[in-house]
N, C-alpha and C positions, 0 to 999 in steps of 0.2 A: 774641230773647231779653227778658224783663221788664225794665220801666224805668221811670223815670216815676211810682212805685207807693210808697207808707208804708201796712205795715201795723201794725198793733197786737198784742203775741204778749202773753196772762196765765199766770201761772201760779200755781194754789194750792193751795200744800202743806199739809199737816198745820204746821206752824213758822211758817209765812209765805206772803204772795201779793210774786209780782214782778211786773212788765211791762217790757216793753224797747218800742221804737217805733225799728223796725226801714226805711232806707230801703234800697230796692231798684236802686236808679241808682248807687249808692256801694257797695252789699254791704256797708252800716257799720251798727252800732245808734247813733243819735242819741240816747238819751237812754235812761234802765233806773231805777227806784226799787224799794223792797222796802219793806213794811210787815208786821210780827209780827202773831202771831194766839196768843191763848189756849188753854187745852187744860185739859179739866174732866175728873179721874179720881173715879172711885171704890172703895171698897174691894169683892174681888169682878175685880179687870178690868176695870170698865166706863171708855170712856175717849170724849166727847163733843165737838161743839161747834157753836155755833151760828150757823145757816147766816149770818144777819144778821152778823156779824164777818165768815165771806168777803165780803162784798156791803160791809162798814165799811172793810175792807183794797184792798181791788179800788178803790173810789174815791179813798182817798187813793192808790193809787201811779199811776194813770191821772191823776190830774192834774198830780200831781206831776212826772210822768215828757214828760207835755205840756209845762209851765212851762219845765222842763228844756230840753229840745229845742229849744223855743220853733217848738212845731208848729202851723200851724191845724189846728187837728181834724177841719177838713172836707179836708183833705188825704188824712186815712187812709180808705183805700178798703175794707178786712177787717181783723176782728177775731177772733183766734185762742183758744182758751183751753185749758188742762192743768190738771187736776184730780185731787188725790189719790185713786185707786180705791178702790172695794168701800162705800165708805158711805153709809149708808140715809137719806137724807132723802123724809121723810114731808111729802106737802101734803092739805090738805083738798079739798073742791067750789069753793071761793073760793079756790083755789093757795095760802092761808098755810100756814106749816111749822108741823105740828103737837105735834113736840114737837124738842129739839135732835140730832143729825144722831150717827147711833153709829159709830164710825171704823174705819178696816180693822186699827186694833191693839188696837179692844174685844175683850177676849175674855169679858166675861159671856158670852154668849151658846154658850159652851161645850156645855149640858146638849141647847137647842134645834137645835144643831150636828146631835151623837151621835140627836137625835131623827128629822130628815129621814132620815138616813143609813140608818137601821134600817129608815123604814118605808119607802125604796124598796128596801131589800135586799141592805145592808153597799154597802162600798165600793168592789168590782170590779163594782157595778150601777149603782153611781151613775157609776166611768168610764164604763161602756156608755153611760149615757142622753145627756152631756150634754159627754163628752172631758174632762173634767177632774174632780179629786178634790175634796171636800167642805170646804176647810179654814175654821176659825170664822172667820176675817178676813172672810171673803166675806159676800156680801149678805144672801142666803137667812135663815143662821140668824136674822140682827139681826133680817127681817120676821116669824120668827116667835117671836122674842122678846116683840116689840111685843102681839101677837097672846094670848099666854098671859099677858104681865105686865103689860098696858095696856090691858086687851081696851076702854074707853071710848075711849081715841083712835088701838085700831085700827078703832072702829065709823066712827071719822072719816075713815079712811082712803081717799083718792081717787085719788094718783097717790103712785108711786115717783119718786123722782129720785136719783142718784148725786150727786157733788157738783160735777162741771165739770155736767151736765145743768141742775144749780139754777143757777151761775150764765150761762150759754145762755136759763136760761128769764127770768130778772134781765133780763140783755139784749133779748130777743128777744119775753116772751109767750108763748114757745112751749114746747111739753113732745115735746120728742124726745132721740132718743139716738143714736148709732151702735156699731157693733157692737166694737171694741176693748175701749173700758170697758165696753158689758154684758157680754163674757165674764169678768169675772170677779166678779160678780155671784151664781155658780152655780146659776141658771134658765135657762142659756142654750146652747143645746147649737152648740159652735164649729164642729161638721164640717157642719151646715146651714145656719148664721150662721139661727138662728131660737129665739125664748124657747121655755122648754123644761115645758111641760103638766104634764107626769109632775110634775117637781120644786114647779111652783106647786101642783099637786093635794097634791101630801103635805105643803107647808106650810098649805094650805088646803080643803079639799077641795070648798066651796062651788063653786070656780069664777072666785071673783070678781075673785082676784090678776089675772085677764086681761086687765079692765079696769082696773086700776093702770096699764097699763105705757105708756112714751111709745113714739112711735112710732120704728120702726128707720127713718135712715137711711144712707146712703155714704158713706164717709168725707170721700169731696171735693164732698159737698153742702150748700148751706147750714143752717143750721138757720132761718133768713130774717134780716130786715134788724131793724136798729136799732129800739126800741122812742123811741116823738116824748119820751114823757116821758126816756129816756136823752140823746137824743140834744140834746135843750135844755139837759143837765146838765153836760154836756160839750161843747157843740158840734159833734156830729159831723154830717154829714151825711144827711138821713133815707132814704141810698141805702147806707149803709154795711153792709157784708152781714157776718154774723158766720156764719162757721167750723162744721163741726160738731163741731169737739174731741177729743178725748177724755181716759184716764187719762194720769196722770199718764209711769207708761213707753211706755206708745207714743207719746207725744208726745216724752217723750227719744231715744226711737230716732231720730224722722224727726231731732230737734235733734242729732245725730252722725254724721249721713248713711247710719246703718244701716236703707237699706230696698233691700236686695239682696244676695246671698249672699257668705259670707266673709268679712261683718264683724260682729265680737262688740262687743257694751257692757257695762263692767262699770261699777257707778253704788258708787263707797264712800260711802255715807253713814251716819250711826246704822245702819240693815240696811244692805243688800246684793244689787244682783237682776244680772244675767247675762244675757244675750238675746238673740236673732240674730232676724234675718227669716228666712221660710220659707214657699213659692206655696203651700204645701198647708199642712192640719194636722197638727201632731206630735205623737200623742197617746201619753201613757204608763202604760201598763199598770201599773206602782207608786203611778202618783197625785204622784208626786215632783217632774214637771215640770212648772211650770202652761203647759195647752194656748191659750194667750190671742192674741185675733185683734189685729193691731198697729191702728195709725193710718192705713194706705194702702190697705186694703182687702184684706192679703195674711193672714198670721198670726206670731205673735211667743212661740214657746215661751222661757219663759223661769223661771229659778230662782232664788230669792227665800232669803235665809240673813239672821237676826235681830240678828248680832251683829257688824258691822264697826268703825267706830267708836266702838262702847262699848266696845271691848277695850282700844283705845289711852288714851278717855279717863277708862278710867274707871282707867287703870293713870300713868297720868299725874297726875288730881289726886290719889288717891295717895300719890302721891312729891311731890306740890307740883311741879310745872313747869311751866315755858310750853311751847306746841308746840315753839318754836326747840330749848328745850333737850330737849324728846322726841326728835329727829330728830337731836339732835348725841349725845348717850348711844346712842341703838340704832344710830347705825350706826356705836361703834368695836364694837361684839360681830360675832362672825364669823356665817358664814349656820350656823343652827340654834341658836345661842342657848345654843352650849355644851354641849346636851343638854338643856335647858327647855323641855318643851311644852308651850302654853297650848290647853286645848279649852274654847270662847270661848263656851259656853251660860248667860252672866249672863241673858239674858230669856230663858230655853227656846229651842226651836231649831225649824222650820219644815222644812227641808229643812238632814238629815233630820227627820222628824216626829216629835219630841219635846219638848213643848211643858212635860214640869213637869222638861227637865233643867235642871243645876246644870254650873256652867264648874270647870270641874279642872287643877289646877295641877302637874307632872308632869318628874319627873325632878330637884327639885334638890340640889344636896349641897354641902357647906361649901364648896367652892371657887367654883363659878357661880354663888349667890348674889348678883349682882351687879342696879343698876340695870338697867347697860345690858343685862344680858342678858332681864332681868324682861320693858322695853319695847321689844325685839328678840319678842321669844315673843310677847308681844300684836299685833303686827301679821304674822308667820307664822302665830299658831293663828290670825287672821281669815282669812288668805287661803287657809289650808290647806279655811275654811270651802266659798269658791267654787270650789278645785279641785274639791272634794266634785260643786260642783255642775256645773262644765265638764266633768267627763266623764260625769257624767246626759245633756249636750248630746250629747258626743260618739259615745256610746253612741247614739242615736238617729240619727246619721250627719249632725250637723251640728259643723264643723270651723271653726277660724279662723285666715285670713290674717293677722288683726291685732286687736288688740284695744285698742277707745280709751276711756277712762277717763274718769269725772265721780264730779264730789262730792266732800267735802271732803278725805277721804284721800287724793287723786289728785296733792294740790296737793306732797303730801312726794314728791321725788327717789328717799331711799331703798327709799319703798316702793312705787314706781312698780317698781322694779330688783327689788325681792322676787316683785311678783305675775309678772315676766318669768320671773322662773327657776325659779317656785314650778309657774306655766303651760304654763311652756314655749314662751311667744308675742313676739313684738314688742309691745308698748305705745305707745300714745302719746293724748294730749291731745289737745280741740281747743280750737283758740284759743279763742271763745266755751263760758266754763264754765260759764253759764247755760243748759245744754239745753231744761229743758221750756220758756223762754221763747223761746228763739229755736226751736225744735219747732213752739210755736203759731200764731210766725209763717209759718213755711212751711208750713204747712197752710195759712192763711188766704190766704196768696197761690196754694198750687197750686189750694183752692175756687176764690179770686176769679175765675183764669184760665178755668176752666172752667165758669163762667157765663159769661164772653166768650165761647166756643166754641172758646176754644185749649186741648185738650186738654194740657198738657205734662206729659211725665213729672216725676213726683216726682222721682226722682235725679236728673234734668235741675238740676232747683233747687236739693239738698244738694250736687249736685257742685260749685257754684258758689258756692253760701254757708258751707255749713260748711269750714272751713278749718281744717288744725292742725296743733300747735305741734310743730316737728320738735327743741325746743330743752327737748322735754319728749318723749323720744323714750326707751325703755329696750329694748335688745335680751337674748335671756337668755345668760348666762356659762355654758360648757357644764361645767364644777369645780361650781358650785351648781347648774344645773339636777340634777344626779346627787347631790350632796347630798340635798336639796330629797324628792326621790322616796324616796331609804332613809329620812328623816321623816315623808313622809306616810305610807307603811307602818305607821310605829309608831304613829302617830296616829291610825289607822283600826285598830289591834289595841285603842289605850286604847277609843274609843270604844265598839268592842263589847262592851269586857270592862265599862264602866262603865252600859251601858244596864238592869242588871240591878237597877243601884239607882234606878230613876227610879221 
C-alpha cells in the first residue's frame, strides 16, 4: 500500500478555497488552511467571480498550509484540485481571462438556455442528445450569453475552461479537462463521453467552438507537471504532478469513499446534493436527475436541491438565535412539528424544476405556532426536498445501504436523525469533514501511483483513508419513519397544489 508520499488537495468553491496536506504514511492531514472568496451579484440573477480571486486564495492557503505543517514543499509529490462546477472561464489566444467567470448560481442566462433547448428541438431531444437536461446553471447558456450580450468579448474567445480547469492551467500551463466536470457543461454527451457537436452548433453554427474546448483526459491521468514559475513560488520540485482533478461533487464523492455501489453521499450545504456511484450512465427521461460522469472514470447520478441550510439559516436569523439555540429549541418539537410543513423554495427550486417557486409555511394554528416547531419544520422541509431526490434515484435502481453526510447541516445530531427517519436509511459522517480537499488529495495519489505503473484501485485508497465517525451515526426510528412518510405525502400534495401559483 502507498506510503512515504505527501499530496496536496485544493478545494476551490464559491465561498472560498481550502487546502489540505495529506500524509499517506500516517493517513493523516498534516495541515489545512482556508481563504474566502468575494462574490459579485447583479440585478437579474447574475453572479460572477474574477478567476484571479481563486488564484489569490489558492496561493494564500497553499503557503499557509505548508507553513502550518512545517512541510518541505519538495516532499509533495502530487496536487489535486476540486472546483465549483459549471462556471465559465473564457480565455483569449494568449491565455488571459477575457471577463469575470459566470458561476453555477448565475441565472441571468435563462433566456439563452431556453433558446438552446428550442434550437435543439425541446427538452426531450436535449436529453436524447447528451443524456442530461439543460439547466440554466450549466455552462452552455453562459457561452451563448457571451456571444449575444458581449460580442466583442466573444470574438476574443479562444478557450473555454471550467473553474477547476483554470486552476490546473495556472499550475501547469496546460488546457485540459476530464469527463466528470465536463459532464456539467450541457455540451458533453455523458453516454459516449465526448463533446456534443449538436449542442455546440446550436450555440454557434459556425463551428468555431469546437476549437475552443480543452483536451479531454482520463480521471487518473495527470494534467501535467508544475510550471517552473509555480515551483519557484512555493518551493515545489519540478516533477510535482498535477492530477486531472474534477468538479466539486465528483471530488467530494471520492472524499466520502463513494466510489462503489451501495453508498450515497448527501451534502447539506446552502444547496443540497445527493448522489451515488454507478458503473454505467443513468439517464432520466424526465431530466430531473443529473447524469454526470464521476471523477473516477465511471458515472455519478446526482440530484440537486437549492434550499437546505438556506431554510434553517433564514429561520434562525429571523428568530435571532445562534446555531446552538437553533438545535436546542428544534429538538424540543416532536417529529412532524405538530402539523407545520415548510415548502422551502426560498431560492426557487432545481429539483423539481421550479425556478420561480416561492417558499410556503403551511399548517399553522394558534397552538403549534412556536419557535421549536418553526425551527424543526425548517429542517424537515429541507429534508423532504432531499427525499424527493432520493426517490428519483431509487426509481432508477439506485439503493443505499448507507448515506454519508457532509456539509454544515451534518454537524447537527438532530438533523442527522431527521434524515435517517425521513429517508429510512442509516446515516453517518466521515471523520474528515472537508470531503472536497480530501478527495482531491486522494485523486492526486491515485493519479501519481498510476504514473508510476501502480494501478491501485481507487476504492483501495478510499477504504484506507476515508474513516467514518461512529459517534455521528443515526439509524431510523420505526415510529418516526411512519410519521414522516405520512407527512411527506402531505408535502407532495401541497407542492402539487401550489404549482399553479408559480
